[in-house]
C-alpha positions as CSV (number, residue, x, y, z in Angstrom):
1,M,147.9,54.3,112.3
2,I,145.9,57.4,111.5
3,R,145.3,59.0,114.8
4,S,141.7,59.2,116.1
5,S,140.4,56.5,112.8
6,V,143.4,55.9,109.8
7,L,163.4,62.0,100.8
8,A,163.1,63.4,97.1
9,C,165.5,66.1,97.5
10,A,166.5,64.7,101.0
11,L,167.0,61.2,99.7
12,G,169.2,62.5,96.9
13,L,171.2,64.6,99.3
14,L,171.8,61.7,101.5
15,V,172.8,59.4,98.6
16,V,175.3,62.1,97.6
17,A,176.5,62.4,101.1
18,T,177.2,58.7,101.4
19,G,178.7,58.3,98.1
20,G,182.2,58.2,99.6
21,C,181.4,55.9,102.5
22,G,184.2,53.5,103.5
23,K,187.1,55.6,101.7
24,S,190.0,56.3,103.8
25,K,192.1,59.5,103.6
26,P,194.6,59.2,100.6
27,K,198.1,58.7,101.6
28,A,200.7,61.3,100.5
29,A,203.1,59.6,97.9
30,V,206.6,58.9,99.4
31,S,209.4,59.5,97.2
32,S,213.1,58.3,97.4
33,A,215.5,61.0,98.7
34,G,218.2,59.6,96.4
35,D,216.0,60.0,93.3
36,A,216.8,63.6,92.5
37,G,215.4,63.4,89.0
38,A,211.9,62.1,90.0
39,T,209.0,64.1,89.2
40,A,207.5,65.6,92.6
41,P,204.1,63.7,93.1
42,P,200.9,65.9,93.1
43,P,199.7,67.2,96.5
44,P,197.5,64.9,98.4
45,V,193.8,65.7,98.7
46,V,193.1,67.1,102.0
47,I,190.1,66.1,104.0
48,D,188.8,68.2,106.7
49,A,189.8,66.2,109.9
50,A,186.8,67.7,111.7
51,A,184.2,66.3,109.4
52,P,182.9,62.9,111.0
53,A,183.4,59.6,109.0
54,I,180.4,58.5,107.3
55,D,179.8,54.7,107.5
56,A,178.2,52.6,105.0
57,A,174.5,52.3,105.9
58,P,171.4,50.3,104.6
59,A,169.4,52.3,102.2
60,A,166.5,52.5,104.9
61,A,168.6,55.2,106.4
62,A,168.0,57.4,103.6
63,L,164.5,57.8,104.9
64,T,164.2,60.5,107.8
65,A,161.2,61.7,109.7
66,R,161.0,65.3,110.2
67,E,158.7,68.0,111.6
68,D,157.3,68.7,108.1
69,G,157.1,65.1,106.8
70,V,158.9,61.7,106.2
71,G,161.3,61.1,103.5
72,P,160.3,62.8,100.5
73,L,156.6,63.3,101.5
74,G,155.2,66.3,103.2
75,E,151.7,68.2,103.5
76,K,151.3,68.9,99.8
77,S,152.9,65.8,98.2
78,D,151.2,64.0,95.3
79,V,150.0,60.6,96.8
80,S,148.9,59.0,93.7
81,E,150.1,55.4,93.1
82,A,152.6,56.5,90.5
83,A,153.8,59.6,92.3
84,L,154.4,57.4,95.3
85,T,156.4,54.8,93.5
86,A,158.3,57.5,91.7
87,A,159.1,59.0,95.2
88,F,160.6,55.8,96.6
89,P,163.0,54.4,94.0
90,G,164.6,51.3,95.1
91,Y,161.9,50.6,97.5
92,T,158.8,48.3,97.3
93,V,155.6,50.5,97.2
94,K,152.2,48.4,97.7
95,K,148.8,49.0,98.7
96,V,147.6,47.3,101.6
97,S,144.2,46.4,102.7
98,Q,143.5,44.2,105.7
99,S,140.2,43.1,107.0
100,Q,139.6,43.9,110.7
101,G,136.4,42.1,111.0
102,G,133.0,42.6,109.5
103,D,133.3,45.7,107.0
104,L,136.2,47.2,108.8
105,R,139.3,47.5,106.8
106,E,142.8,48.9,107.6
107,E,144.2,50.5,104.5
108,Y,147.5,52.1,103.8
109,V,150.4,52.2,101.2
110,A,153.3,50.0,102.5
111,I,156.9,51.3,101.8
112,S,159.4,48.4,102.3
113,K,163.1,47.6,101.6
114,G,163.6,43.9,100.8
115,D,161.4,42.1,103.5
116,T,161.5,45.1,105.9
117,L,158.4,47.3,106.3
118,L,159.7,50.9,106.9
119,L,156.4,53.3,106.7
120,K,152.8,53.2,106.4
121,V,151.3,55.8,104.2
122,E,147.8,56.5,105.2
123,L,145.5,58.3,103.0
124,V,142.0,59.8,103.3
125,D,140.8,59.6,99.6
126,T,143.7,61.1,97.7
127,T,145.1,63.3,100.6
128,L,147.9,62.4,102.7
129,A,146.7,61.8,106.3
130,A,149.6,60.3,108.2
131,I,152.8,58.5,107.9
132,A,153.6,55.9,110.4
133,V,157.3,54.9,110.9
134,V,157.3,51.1,111.9
135,S,161.0,50.4,111.8
136,P,164.0,51.4,113.9
137,D,165.9,52.0,110.8
138,V,164.1,55.4,110.2
139,P,165.5,58.3,112.3
140,N,163.1,61.0,113.7
141,P,163.5,64.4,115.3
142,M,163.0,62.9,118.9
143,G,165.8,60.3,118.7
144,I,163.6,57.5,119.9
145,K,163.3,54.2,118.2
146,V,160.6,51.6,117.3
147,G,160.9,48.7,119.8
148,A,161.9,51.0,122.8
149,T,159.8,50.4,125.9
150,H,157.4,52.9,127.2
151,A,159.7,53.6,130.1
152,E,162.7,54.3,127.9
153,V,160.7,56.7,125.9
154,V,159.4,58.5,129.0
155,A,163.1,58.6,130.1
156,A,164.0,60.5,127.0
157,L,161.0,62.6,126.4
158,G,159.4,63.2,129.7
159,P,156.0,62.1,131.0
160,L,153.6,61.1,128.2
161,D,149.7,61.7,128.0
162,C,148.2,58.4,126.8
163,A,144.9,57.1,125.7
164,D,143.2,53.8,124.7
165,G,143.5,53.4,121.1
166,G,140.4,51.3,120.9
167,A,138.1,54.1,122.2
168,T,137.9,55.3,118.6
169,V,139.0,52.4,116.5
170,D,137.8,48.7,117.4
171,W,140.9,47.0,116.0
172,R,143.3,49.3,118.0
173,A,142.1,48.1,121.3
174,D,145.3,46.8,122.3
175,V,147.3,49.9,121.4
176,V,147.9,52.8,123.8
177,E,148.4,56.2,121.9
178,C,150.7,58.7,123.6
179,G,152.2,62.2,123.2
180,N,153.4,65.3,124.8
181,A,154.6,68.7,123.8
182,R,158.1,67.3,122.7
183,T,156.4,64.8,120.3
184,G,154.9,67.7,118.3
185,R,153.1,66.3,115.3
186,Y,154.0,62.8,116.1
187,S,151.8,60.3,118.2
188,L,153.4,57.1,119.8
189,D,151.8,53.6,119.7
190,F,152.6,51.4,122.4
191,Q,151.6,47.6,122.6
192,A,152.3,44.8,125.0
193,T,153.9,41.7,123.5
194,D,151.3,39.6,125.1
195,G,148.3,41.4,123.5
196,T,147.2,42.9,126.8
197,S,144.4,45.3,126.1
198,A,145.1,49.1,126.1
199,E,142.5,49.5,129.0
200,D,144.5,47.1,131.0
201,L,147.8,48.6,130.2
202,L,146.6,52.1,131.3
203,A,145.3,50.8,134.6
204,D,148.8,49.0,135.3
205,A,151.8,51.3,135.3
206,D,154.4,48.5,135.5
207,A,152.8,46.8,132.3
208,L,152.7,50.0,130.6
209,A,156.3,50.6,131.3
210,G,157.1,47.4,129.6
211,A,154.9,48.0,126.5
212,K,156.9,48.4,123.2
213,L,156.9,51.3,120.8
214,T,155.5,50.0,117.7
215,A,154.8,53.0,115.5
216,I,155.9,56.7,115.6
217,T,153.4,58.6,113.3
218,W,153.7,61.9,111.6
219,Q,150.1,63.7,111.3
220,A,149.4,65.8,108.2
221,T,147.2,68.7,108.8
222,Q,143.4,67.6,107.9
223,P,140.4,69.8,107.7
224,G,137.8,69.0,110.2
225,P,137.9,66.3,112.8
226,P,141.3,64.4,112.7
227,P,140.9,61.1,110.6
228,R,141.3,57.7,112.1
């Protein structure tokens, strides 16, 4: 969610990097010692033994959250419908508008792979406002994953400053928004699996400790007050 209201070179590089996934080191040809007339086989290709093996991974792993953006998107990216579709080849790009009661609507562009929602790209008019990572398949600079508990994230990043998401957006009344110096331009959403309100979670340390991380949201720089 946008805090307080609402890769392509990187993708290409990772695709190239994973092009040889699953290949084992070629074995040197073995010739018979008694076959003096045999032509010597070509020397084997040498693979740097220090280089880590690259395992085959789902395409979702090609998306990476960074300090300056997520996947192919950054501060100055074109976020028109056509540009977003072109920026995510092989993914489903779809505009979503969900009623939150009355005239309130939550709107974003959903980036999915198969049936898995990976990102919510949030816009203010035609400007990129935020990108919410909502799947553990998308890595981020902090090394934490969607689905981790609040206690696990605190163990990894240290104490978090948290606030009631419903204080500024009605439909986020069950979301606790957190962050600290280590999260940088990212904010973290935590929710209880039983729908406990953010106000009650903030008043109960044990309940908050068990709340799950549901979104890791990169914030674009916006003029004026931060959008929600």
